[in-house]
MARDOBA-502963 format. One record per residue (C-alpha): x, y, z. Coordinates in steps of 0.05 Angstrom, whole numbers, plus 5000, padded with zeros to 4 digits. Layout:
BEGIN
XYZ...
! end
This chain:
BEGIN
077404719440069904869441071505599425075505379364069704929341065105529347070105959310070305479251062605459249062206219252067306319196063805809151057106139165060206829151062606599082056306189069059705529054062004879084067304809031074604999040075405739058081906059034085506609071084607149018082207078946081207618894074307878878072908048805066208408800067609008756070809178689076408668692074408258631072608868590079309208602083208578591079608458525081309168505088709048514088208428470084008788417089009358413095008888418098009318473099208758523106408898543109709468581107110038537099710198539094310668562092510258623099510338652098711098648091611048676093910608734099411098753094511678751089511288794094811098846097211818851090012048860088211518912094411648954094212408942101412398918104512758859107512178822106311428817110710918781108010238760112809658773112708908765111808768840112309088908119208788923122209118862118809758882122109768950128809598919128310198872125510658925131510508969136210628910132811298896133611498969141111408963142110718994148810448970152609798976155009699047149810169078144909969132137310029131133010019194126909589189122809079228124108339236116608209240115108269166114507879102121307689074120708159015122108759059128908489080130408209011129308878977134609169024139408609008138408698933141809378942147609018977145609369040144809079110138009039146138209239220132108959256128509409305122609199349115309329334109709639375104709159405098709569383100609659309105109049300109409539258116009879268116410219336118610949336120810889409125110279393128210649333129611249378132710809431137110449380139511099349140811409418145310819434148610689367147411289323152611819306151012419262156412619214156713119157154612589106149112249147147811799206152711249223152310629267157810679319157909919328158709729254161610359226156610339169152110909146144710829164141811049098134310939105128710679149123210219123117010129167111909619144104509719156103109019181096708719152094409429135095009719206098910379200105010479244105611099288108011529231108512219264113511999316117411559269118212119218120312589273125612119300128411959231128612699212132712839274137812329252137612519178134811849156129711819099123411399109120910919055114110639073113009899057105609989045105009329007099309099052096009759067092610029004086710439029089110489101089411179131093511519185090312159212086112219149091812119099093311499059099111069080104811099030104211859025108212039088115311809073120012019018116411478979111510908991110910238957104709808945103709088923098308818877099908078886094307578878092707568952092408328963086008738973086808988901090408518853092908498782096007808788102808118801104708848805106909418848107210178852112010698879108611348900112011998920110912748927117812878897116412918823123712888803124712278846118711948814121112098744127811798761124211188787120311118722126811188683130610668724124910158723124210208647131409998632134210718638132810848564133511548538127711728491129711708418125711588354129610948338136310888374137310468437140910928485141810738558146311178600146310798667144610128698137110058692132109518711126709168671121509258726115909488680108609308693105409008631099209348604095308698615096608738690095209488691088509378658086608888712089209368766085009948739078709528742080309318813082010018837075110248813072309788866077109958923072110348965067009788960072309268979074409689039067309759064065909019053071908819094070209309150063408969158066908289164071908569214066208839257062808159256069307799274070608289331063808169362064407409356071607309379071207799437065007439462069306809465075007149502079507159440082807819422081208049351086108569325082909249308085409919283088910399330086311109347087311619291087811079238083210719190085710019172084009669107083508999145087308649090088908029131084907999195087907669255086707409325091607399383091706749422094006689495100606339480104305919428101005269451094005569441096305869374098505189350092104849373088005379336092105309273091504549274084104529287082105059236086404789180084004079192076904359189077904659119078705369145085405649122089206019177096506209180101306439235104807109228111607059195117906779226122207359249127307539196133407419240131406679244132606609169139706379151141306969106139507479160141907109221147907559232144208219224144308699283137908719323135108989388131408599442125408439396121108369459114508539425116108189360117607539398111107609436107007709372110607159334107906649384100706899385098207219320094206809270091007059205083906829190079906839125079207569103076707569031071608059004065007689009
! end
């Protein structure tokens, strides 16, 4: 317990306050008010406006992709990215059980079935070896794709999630999925600014999806983005997310089922101002991560750091406790001391709507579920 008391003191000292310390709050230190006022002055506050276009251009530039599509949130972005990849009702999608519920929900919104594969201990993200083992046991290549021999369903996509901004082992995962003719959609909701071998996460798969929720490293209150190097795919995504409306001077013509997943210009203005500060936010958080690492490791508590060949954005920083009992003690003590901490998510197959989904052993996910705790990670 003395270590936990010292941890609370260190965190409060790090943030320079004895008041309540949240897990992650937005930092508005740039052109946010100026750009928001501009949207009001011009009356372009809804889904049409210059800041939507600017936001999409900035996201494509940051991720070095050819096309970005602004959407209302990351969940909607994953839903559309899966639809664009060819996921149909009744298909299966490989993903991880150690994730925020939005990953699985986006699959279910397409009337597809999540299949939960284990994570790697070092990244806490989808394990290429576990995917390979699953496909070796259950996969069957046919002329129209990969099928699950157990369920008889087509495995239409794979969605790795870069947990807390730590990139998964992308090279091996992409290699395995290519062998089995399975497109990869990166759930990069938490990893804006993270790099794998010098490239931004979200730029490796057929498409990548980011979130700009209020607790993300860059926020616009609510929002998301799909990025891709397939321009036609991106254009189709823009079309579907803007109600599938065919351009016309005055007629309302919609030729297929579309979605009203547009990002309002108000949100885009806020996002542009935030993206201008991304590099500063990343550097600020890396300084905090280095301080945390020095402190926690001196107390014998494992602080999670980036893996070789990657650069993490340290969105939500986390410690790994010895066991569930220690985890619960740490959670109780910190929260009672006005330091907000949270356990990693419950595994998806514990939730009633995903209880019957196929899964592998989940050895690493179960280990991490009992030990990982997020600690205050805001830009200071």
